[in-house]
Backbone bond lengths (Angstrom), bond angles and torsions (degrees), N, CA, C in turn:
res aa  C-N    CA-C-N  psi(-1)  N-CA   C-N-CA  omega(-1)  CA-C   N-CA-C  phi
1 I - - - 1.460 - - 1.519 107.73 -
2 T 1.314 115.65 130.08 1.460 122.07 175.45 1.518 106.98 -115.29
3 V 1.323 116.21 129.46 1.464 120.42 -179.14 1.522 109.40 -131.70
4 V 1.327 115.36 140.64 1.457 122.58 177.96 1.514 107.09 -129.53
5 G 1.322 116.98 136.54 1.453 119.03 177.95 1.504 112.91 178.03
6 A 1.320 115.14 177.30 1.459 122.21 -179.97 1.519 112.03 -114.45
7 S 1.316 117.72 -10.20 1.458 122.56 -177.32 1.525 109.59 -123.77
8 D 1.328 116.59 123.93 1.465 120.24 177.64 1.525 111.29 -57.86
9 I 1.322 116.74 -39.98 1.467 120.84 -179.11 1.524 110.41 -64.24
10 D 1.328 117.31 -47.99 1.465 120.11 -179.53 1.526 111.59 -64.72
11 M 1.328 116.99 -37.50 1.465 119.39 177.74 1.522 110.78 -65.83
12 A 1.329 117.36 -39.27 1.469 120.73 177.60 1.524 110.73 -65.37
13 V 1.324 117.22 -42.58 1.467 121.22 177.30 1.529 109.67 -59.97
14 A 1.328 117.00 -45.48 1.463 121.25 -178.94 1.529 111.30 -63.80
15 V 1.327 117.33 -45.17 1.469 120.69 -179.26 1.525 110.94 -65.48
16 N 1.312 117.71 -42.86 1.469 120.01 178.53 1.527 111.34 -61.83
17 R 1.321 116.96 -39.95 1.471 119.98 177.83 1.527 110.23 -68.65
18 L 1.322 116.68 -39.73 1.457 121.50 178.23 1.528 111.21 -59.11
19 I 1.321 116.04 -42.58 1.468 120.91 177.08 1.530 110.03 -62.49
20 A 1.326 117.03 -44.25 1.467 121.01 179.49 1.529 111.50 -62.73
21 L 1.329 117.07 -34.25 1.463 121.37 179.64 1.525 112.29 -75.97
22 G 1.310 116.86 -19.71 1.458 120.36 -176.03 1.513 112.93 81.75
23 G 1.328 116.58 22.83 1.461 122.50 -179.29 1.507 110.53 117.98
24 G 1.321 115.87 158.69 1.455 120.49 177.89 1.504 112.52 135.38
25 F 1.322 115.22 -149.36 1.460 123.15 -179.70 1.522 108.95 -129.45
26 V 1.337 116.15 141.55 1.464 121.35 -179.82 1.523 108.80 -142.67
27 V 1.325 116.23 139.95 1.465 122.34 170.37 1.519 106.92 -118.53
28 A 1.335 115.53 133.02 1.472 120.82 177.31 1.520 108.96 -128.42
29 E 1.317 114.93 144.68 1.468 121.68 177.75 1.520 108.48 -142.80
30 E 1.320 115.81 132.32 1.463 122.80 179.06 1.534 111.69 52.41
31 G 1.334 116.08 41.42 1.459 121.03 175.53 1.512 116.05 80.68
32 E 1.328 117.67 6.62 1.467 121.65 -178.54 1.523 110.73 -126.59
33 V 1.323 116.77 143.91 1.461 121.51 173.84 1.522 108.14 -73.51
34 T 1.341 116.64 126.88 1.465 120.48 -179.62 1.530 112.60 -107.30
35 A 1.334 116.96 -19.57 1.467 120.84 176.98 1.522 108.25 -160.64
36 E 1.330 115.73 150.16 1.469 119.49 179.94 1.519 110.44 -159.21
37 L 1.330 114.19 155.58 1.458 122.47 172.24 1.515 107.03 -142.81
38 A 1.323 116.66 116.69 1.461 121.22 177.56 1.528 109.45 -76.49
39 L 1.342 115.56 133.71 1.464 122.47 174.58 1.530 107.54 -128.19
40 P 1.336 116.54 74.30 1.459 120.37 -171.65 1.527 115.67 -73.98
41 L 1.313 118.52 -16.77 1.464 120.17 179.67 1.527 109.66 -86.67
42 A 1.336 115.73 97.19 1.470 123.80 -179.27 1.525 111.93 61.41
43 G 1.326 117.52 18.26 1.458 120.57 -178.48 1.513 112.92 70.40
44 L 1.335 116.73 12.19 1.466 121.72 -175.19 1.522 114.34 -123.86
45 M 1.335 117.33 -22.94 1.457 120.33 -173.32 1.525 111.67 -130.33
46 S 1.329 114.40 150.36 1.458 122.08 -179.47 1.523 110.83 -101.53
47 L 1.302 114.95 156.94 1.463 121.63 172.94 1.530 111.31 -96.76
48 L 1.326 116.51 -2.16 1.462 122.23 -176.27 1.528 111.38 -84.52
49 P 1.337 117.40 159.03 1.467 120.58 174.68 1.530 110.98 -61.93
50 F 1.333 115.68 152.32 1.460 121.87 -178.83 1.525 112.28 -50.96
51 E 1.320 116.87 -44.89 1.466 120.84 -176.79 1.524 111.49 -61.65
52 T 1.314 116.81 -38.82 1.466 121.31 178.99 1.524 110.60 -68.15
53 V 1.327 116.53 -42.47 1.469 120.82 178.06 1.526 110.04 -62.09
54 A 1.326 117.07 -44.36 1.466 121.01 179.72 1.524 110.89 -60.14
55 E 1.319 117.47 -43.16 1.468 121.18 179.24 1.522 110.97 -65.07
56 K 1.325 117.45 -43.51 1.466 120.56 179.67 1.533 111.06 -64.97
57 L 1.336 117.55 -37.39 1.469 120.24 176.08 1.522 110.97 -64.72
58 H 1.326 116.44 -38.93 1.467 120.80 176.63 1.535 110.21 -61.28
59 L 1.324 116.87 -44.90 1.466 120.97 178.60 1.527 111.53 -65.00
60 L 1.333 117.35 -37.67 1.466 121.10 176.82 1.525 111.07 -63.17
61 R 1.336 116.83 -46.65 1.473 120.00 179.13 1.519 110.60 -61.82
62 D 1.329 117.23 -41.91 1.469 120.35 177.72 1.524 111.09 -61.44
63 A 1.334 117.23 -43.46 1.467 121.26 179.88 1.525 110.68 -63.85
64 A 1.326 117.30 -38.52 1.468 120.61 178.06 1.525 110.88 -67.52
65 R 1.327 117.63 -38.04 1.472 120.90 178.33 1.525 111.16 -64.17
66 V 1.323 116.88 -38.18 1.471 120.81 177.32 1.525 110.10 -58.06
67 L 1.335 116.21 -32.98 1.469 121.21 -179.51 1.527 112.56 -85.35
68 G 1.336 117.34 0.73 1.463 120.66 176.24 1.510 115.94 103.93
69 C 1.327 118.35 3.77 1.463 120.92 179.58 1.528 109.55 -72.70
70 V 1.330 116.37 130.17 1.465 120.93 -179.34 1.532 112.46 -108.24
71 L 1.322 117.99 -1.13 1.462 121.16 179.88 1.527 110.26 -70.88
72 P 1.331 118.36 138.75 1.468 119.74 -179.45 1.530 113.46 -68.15
73 E 1.325 117.86 -34.55 1.471 122.56 179.93 1.527 109.89 -133.84
74 P 1.331 117.61 67.86 1.468 119.50 -173.74 1.522 114.36 -62.53
75 F 1.306 118.19 -30.99 1.463 120.12 -175.36 1.524 111.53 -76.13
76 L 1.321 117.55 -35.83 1.461 119.90 174.94 1.522 110.55 -66.77
77 Q 1.327 116.63 -41.24 1.462 119.68 -179.86 1.523 111.42 -62.93
78 V 1.317 117.54 -41.97 1.465 120.54 178.54 1.529 110.18 -69.38
79 A 1.321 117.72 -41.74 1.466 120.80 -179.32 1.524 111.31 -61.86
80 F 1.317 117.52 -39.11 1.462 120.94 -178.43 1.523 112.63 -70.52
81 L 1.329 118.39 -19.54 1.469 120.81 178.32 1.520 112.21 -58.84
82 A 1.304 117.12 -31.80 1.464 120.98 -174.25 1.532 113.49 -106.45
83 L 1.328 118.04 10.09 1.467 120.59 178.56 1.527 109.41 -99.57
84 P 1.332 117.73 99.09 1.466 120.58 -174.10 1.526 114.81 -75.31
85 V 1.313 117.66 15.38 1.459 120.52 176.07 1.526 111.69 -104.00
86 I 1.327 116.59 -3.68 1.457 121.97 -178.78 1.530 107.71 -114.63
87 P 1.351 118.42 123.96 1.470 120.69 -177.71 1.521 111.44 -58.44
88 H 1.216 120.25 150.65 1.443 135.94 20.01 1.524 109.94 -122.68
89 L 1.313 118.92 -72.44 1.465 121.66 178.88 1.520 109.79 -98.16
90 K 1.336 116.27 135.48 1.462 121.38 -179.18 1.521 110.56 -133.85
91 I 1.319 115.48 152.19 1.455 122.35 176.33 1.527 107.00 -95.53
92 T 1.336 117.10 124.35 1.463 120.96 178.25 1.524 109.16 -126.19
93 D 1.325 116.11 174.18 1.459 120.29 177.53 1.530 111.76 -68.91
94 R 1.318 118.01 -10.55 1.467 122.18 178.11 1.524 112.51 -103.70
95 G 1.330 116.67 0.52 1.459 121.26 -179.98 1.519 111.22 120.51
96 M 1.348 115.58 -168.88 1.460 121.47 179.82 1.529 109.17 -73.09
97 F 1.343 116.16 131.84 1.461 121.88 -174.90 1.519 110.03 -120.45
98 D 1.333 116.54 129.82 1.459 123.09 176.08 1.525 107.30 -92.69
99 V 1.319 116.85 104.44 1.461 121.83 -176.38 1.525 110.54 -66.45
100 D 1.329 117.69 -36.96 1.462 120.76 -178.87 1.532 111.75 -62.98
101 R 1.330 117.32 -40.16 1.471 122.32 179.22 1.527 111.59 -90.47
102 F 1.333 117.10 -11.66 1.457 124.94 -174.49 1.526 110.21 52.77
103 A 1.349 114.37 54.60 1.466 120.06 -178.25 1.520 110.07 -152.49
104 L 1.332 114.52 148.84 1.460 119.63 173.07 1.519 109.06 -69.54
105 I 1.313 116.34 145.58 1.461 121.32 176.38 1.514 107.75 -86.94
106 E 1.316 116.09 127.49 1.473 120.74 -177.54 1.506 111.46 -92.01
């Protein structure tokens, strides 16, 4: 699980909802979930139709912008942080991993 935020409470709300969804993306503000997309297949894929996923991603980006996020695709950027098959540096359960060298950073 990768979480980004400014409020411990909102991050806890988001992580708890993420666990309940079985993976995906969640935005929380003032202790409430404001947008979400369940990705129950390995935490990477949805069971919903493409159009529904696209709409939920749009709502997620809007919710993140309300909180001050200026990144065009914040959820893809965060998701790629933990995928050790995409170069260069990745966060794994074993520590920081250099994909180019295929080695943990000491």
